[in-house]
Structures are given as structure tokens and as C-alpha cells.
N, C-alpha and C positions, 0 to 999 in steps of 0.2 A: 219167302225168296232162297231159292236155291242159290249157292256162292256163284255160277254159272249168269244168274239170271242178268237179262240187261236190264240196268234201270237207268233211268234219266233224272238227274237232279235239278230241276230248274232255279236258279237264283244261286247258283253253286258257289259265287263269288263274294254273298251276302254273310252278314250274320249267324244267320240258320242254315243256310244251305252248304256254306262250308265245311260248319262241323257234323255235317249228318256226312258229307264224302269223307272226313276224317274218321267216323263212326263207320261207314260201310269198308273202306279201307282197312280198316283195323280188325274188324271182323273177317276179314277176305276175301271180299266181293272184290273183282277185278275189271267185271264189265260195266264198269260207269260211264256213261254217255254226260256229258256237259258242253255249254255253247254261252260263250259272253253275250250282253246284250248287242256288242257291235257285230257278233256275228251269226245272231238270229235276234232281232227285235219279235218277241212276243205279243207285240199288241198288234201285229201285221196276220192276220189269219191266213193269209194264201204261205208265208213262209213258214208259219208254225204245222200247218198240215204237210207242207213238202217234207219238214224236219221228219216229220212223227211217219210219214210214208219211206223216207228213207230209211228211218234208226230201225223203226217197230219197237220200240221199249216193252217192256212186260211190266215195270214196274215206274210208277211217277211221285218224285214227290216235289209238290208245287209250292217252293219257299218262295220264288218270284213275287216282288213287289214293288211298289214305291212306298217307302216308308221315310217316318221323321217325326220328331217331335212337335209341342204344340206350336212352335212358330211358323215350320215350314206348313203343315196342317191347314194354319188360317192362312198364311201366304197364297198357297197353292190349291186351293179346292178342287179344282176341276181337274187338275193335272191325279191327285190323291181319288179323286171318286171316277174319271175318266181314264184312267190309264189302267187302274186296277180292275175293274171290270170287264176289260179288254184283254187283258194278260191272261184272268181266269178262266175267263169263257173260251178262249182259243185253247187252251190246253186241255179244259176239261174236255168240249165238245171233239177235239184231235184224239185224246187219250180214249175216247167210246169209237168213233169213226176207224182208229184202226188198231185197235183190240187190245187195250193193254189189259192185263189182268187186274190191278187194282190201282188206286190213285190215293197218296194223302194230300189232302188241303191242309194248308196251315195258315188259320186265320187269327184271331188276336183277341185278349181278353177286352179290350175297347167296344166289344159289339154288344156287351152287356149295360143295361140302364144305370145310369149316372146315379142314382138312390136306390141301386138294387140292395136289398138286405147282403150283409157282410156273413161270412165269403161266401163267394158267388160260386151260387150250384148252377149245371148244365140247363136246368128245367126254367131259368130267368130267364133266359133269349126272347126278345119282342114281348116283355113285359112291361115296358116304361121308356120314356124318354133317353133319347144318349146323352152323352158329355157333349156339348155344342163343337169344343176345342177340335174335336178329330170327328165328328160326325160324317163328312164325307167319305175317309175311309175306314170306317166301320161300318156303314151302310154297304160300301162295295164288299167288305168282308163277310157281311150279313148274306149278301147276293152268292156271292159264292158257293158258303155252306147249303143255301136252299137249293142252289144248282144241283151240288153232288147228291141232296136228298132226292131231287127230284129224277136225275139219270137211275139212282137206285128204285126207287118206285116205278118208273116206266118201263128201264131196260132191264132191271134185274142187277145193275152192274156192284159192284165192291169199291166205293169213293168214300173214304174215311175224312172228317174235319177234324180235326185238332186245336185248341184255344191254348196259345201260350202265354204264360205271363210276362212283364218286363224280363228282355233277355239283354244278357251281355256276353265280354268274352273278345277273343281273337277276331277280326275283322269288322267289329265295331264301327260305327261313322262316328269321329271327333269332330265334325263342324258343328261350330257354335249357333250356327244358324239353323239347322237340319237334324241335329242328333238328340238321342233321349236322355235323359236326367243323367243317368249314371256317367257316361263317357263322357257328358259334356262337365260335372263337375271334375273327374278325374285329369283333363286337359285342363281345366280351370286352376286346379289345386296345383297344379304342376308349370304353368307357366307363371304363377303367381309365385311359388319359390323362386323360379330361375329367374327372375324379375326383381326379387324382394320386393313386393307388392305388401304394401300394410294392412290390405285388406280384399278378400273374395266377397262379389256381389251375388247373391243366388234370389232367382225370382220365387215371390208369394212369402209365405211365413212360414215355412219350413215345416205345418203341421200336419200335412197331408201325409199318407202312408201306402206304398209301395213294395211290392215282393218283386222279387229279383232274381231270376234263373239262369245259372251259367247255360252258354251254348251248350257248352259240350253235355249238361244232364239234358237240355232239350232233344239233341240228338240220338241220345242214347233209347230216352222215353220213344223218340217217333221210330226209331228202329225197332223195340220191342210192339209197339202198338200194329207197325205193317206185318209184324208176324205174326200176331195173338190177338188181332182184334177184328170186327168186320161187323159193322153196323152203322145206319144212317144217324143216330145219336152223336152229338159231338161229346168231344171229351176235354178236359181240362189239362192240361201239363202245368202244373208247378210246383214250390216248396212247401206250401201250407202254413209260411209264415211272413210276415212282415215287417217293414221301418220306419219310422217319421224320415222323411227326408232331413230334418236335422239333425238325426241322428245318422245317417247315412253320411250326409255332409262332414261331420266330426268325424266320421269312421275314416273317409277318404283323407282327410286332411291329416290324420295319424297316418297312413300309410305312406303317404307323398313326404311327409316330415314338413309340412307349412305348421309355422306358427304365428301365422297373424290373426286378423277378426273375422269373423265371418257376417257378412250384414243382409238382412232379407229387406228386399225392394216389394212391401207389402201392397204396391200400387199394380203389380205383374199378377195373371192368374194363378191360382193354386190347381185348377181341373179338378178333375173327382178327387172328393175328399179322402176315399178308401179304395183299393183294388186288390183284396185279398181273393183269390180262387180255392174254392172246396176241390180238394186234391180228393178225395174220399173214392171216387169211382177208378181212377187210372192205380191207387193204391190197392185197391181190392182186386183189382185185374192182376198186382204183381209185380209194380214198377213204383218207384219212389226215388228222390233227387240227394244224390251225394256228397254234394259239393258244398259248403260250406261259405256261408257270404264274404267271411274277412279272408279266405283263403282263395275264393276267385277272383276278390278286387284285387287283391297281390298280383296275381297271374296274369290278368287283365289291365295292371299299372306295369309290369314288367314287358308284354307285348307292346304298349302303345308305346315307352321309352326305347326301346327296341327299333320300332317301324319309325316311329319321329325323327328320330336321330338322324335316318338313312332320308325318310322323303317326307320333310315337314309337314303338316296338316296344316290347311287355308286357313 
């Protein structure tokens, strides 16, 4: 990407998209195009085609998606499957129709089979059954990967698919009904401390292990890959290390300064037992994560407190 190249970041207000915009601006890119969901409904094919016809972006980061945790995925399977299929199909088709030079599709490590060997290698895609609690979202993401692959094979496009692990950071979702585990825990512990609650309840046993990638590390990887990688083979983006939910909860408790009890509701689902990605491929390409988990969580908590004080989360 040249500094003057026109770059469209779909989903620029989200966790991943906003980090990509920050990273591009830091690198000196000024010709960045964005639209809010109110300004451009990516589920509307006519509107998407009109936007691409008018703007003619050269590079596209497709970070827009309906996302959420176990509760949201379980409650709204139609939305997670249908909306994501529409969003990604419309943007990928329009990128081709209006001559974008390159597109990056952001998937998710939930595309891998529930019981795949650890760490998760890129070639494990479609080798087993998915985790049921987020299957609709995962199927939509797999369809996006395959659509990019199909365009590359049939039309010689340069569409790249990347699979980030669990993300956290500025502009995260802290709604307890739809957020992922790390921001949900930050909010729970913060509110428990503020109200002097004697205990914090956490879903599951605390034994599942998860890998967490700061959004700024993700953005750095995405810009690196956009500039340095072409191919239909997917690329994992992660830190190459994971932590038990129990240990994460204790870390967050310390950072927040909460001194009460942590209670585990073992009647609630744990989800996938472990989800650690193999980062060999991206490491060999020349990129690795640089933000330690504790440092990242401290900065995420500082951002949450600043935003929460101004605009309390529902």
C-alpha cells in the first residue's frame, strides 16, 4: 500500500477495525475511507455497490461483522449466520466488481473444529465438528474464507484471509449479554469493586484455556500482511500462548483491585476446552505479537474506566 492509496476499512468503529485505522494513520496513510453502519448498511447489496462505485477503494480491510460471546451466539443464531453472510458477500463481490487491488477478510479462530489438536494449525480447517455454541458465526466465517479462495482461483484476485484469536482493547464491547470473556470480566470486577460486592460469579469451571491478542497487535499484523503476504491459504494471528480462565479472572481481579471471592457457576457451559493458535506461519513471515497480556489488560481497563465514566455501559 502506498501512503496515498485509498483504503476502505469496513467496521472502523469496532474493536478490530478501529485498531486498523489507528495503525494506518500511524504509518502515515491519510486516504482512509470509513462509513458507520447507519451511513452504509453492509447487508444491503445495492447500497454497498453504490458506495464502491463512488469511492473506488484500492485496498479493503473487511473487519465488519456481527460479533458476540456465547450468550449472544446462542440467542441470535439467525442474525449471526444471516447478517455475516450478507456483509461479507456484498463487500467481497463489490471489491471484485469495482476493481479493488487487494482485500483482507478477518475471520476468527472459532472456524477450527472444537476438538482439533492444539495448537491450531491453519490446515485443521474443516477437519471436524465445530463448537456448537458459536457454530452459526463460524459457518459464516468459513463461507467468507471460501469465497475469497474461490475469487482468487476463478478470477486471479488477491484476497487474503486472516484468523485472529480472541481480541481485546479499546472500543471493545462491554455489554454483559453480548461481550466476550475478557471485557465481561473487566466490567464484572469493576462493578463488584465499586459496589463492594462480596463475590463475582463466572460462567463455567474456569479450566478452559484461551489466548488473548491486543487489538493493536492485530492491526499491526493486518497491515504487515496486507503489505507482505498474498495467497489463498489462511493465516493465524495470535500470541502463541494461552491462559486458563481462572488465572485470567485472578489477573483481572488484581488489576482492578477487587478483593472479594470468585465463584464459578459450573452449571453454565465452558465452550471449547482450549483454543490456542499455531503462529508459526506468521512468525516465519516476519511478524510476532509485542504486547504482554498484563500490560494490555491494564491499558484496556484504563480505557474502560475513562469511557465508562463518560458513557456508562448498559
